[in-house]
C-alpha positions, 0 to 999 in steps of 0.5 A: 134773486129775492126769496119767492115769499118776498116776491109775492108782495111785488107781483102786479104783472105777467113778467113779475109772476114769471120771475116769481116762478123762477125764484120758486124753482130756485128755492126748490132746488136750493132748499128742498128740506123747506118744502112740505110737498116735494113731488108734483102730485103732493104739490098739486094735492096741497094746492087743491086742498088749500083752495078748498079750505080757503073759505075757512081761511077767510072766515078765521083770519084777515086773509081776503080772496078776491073775486077777481083773481090777479097775478099776485093771487096765482103766485100765492096759490103756487107758493102754498104748494110749497108749504100747505099740508 
């Protein structure tokens, strides 16, 4: 199975999103030392913080948040919970 960060690029439907979540779960089991947020509350706090900071991200980078979120965006948010401080 591909790493979750590689699967994000390919997500366009619900099945691919489901596979992404399986990969993310496996990544957590195999590489917990690579995760900034290892408890569920830390993970959700990181996702929330990123969503609140997203406007600044759009202004300061070339990252664009769609006004119509899609399956890929859901995966991006889930992955952010792994790495955002």
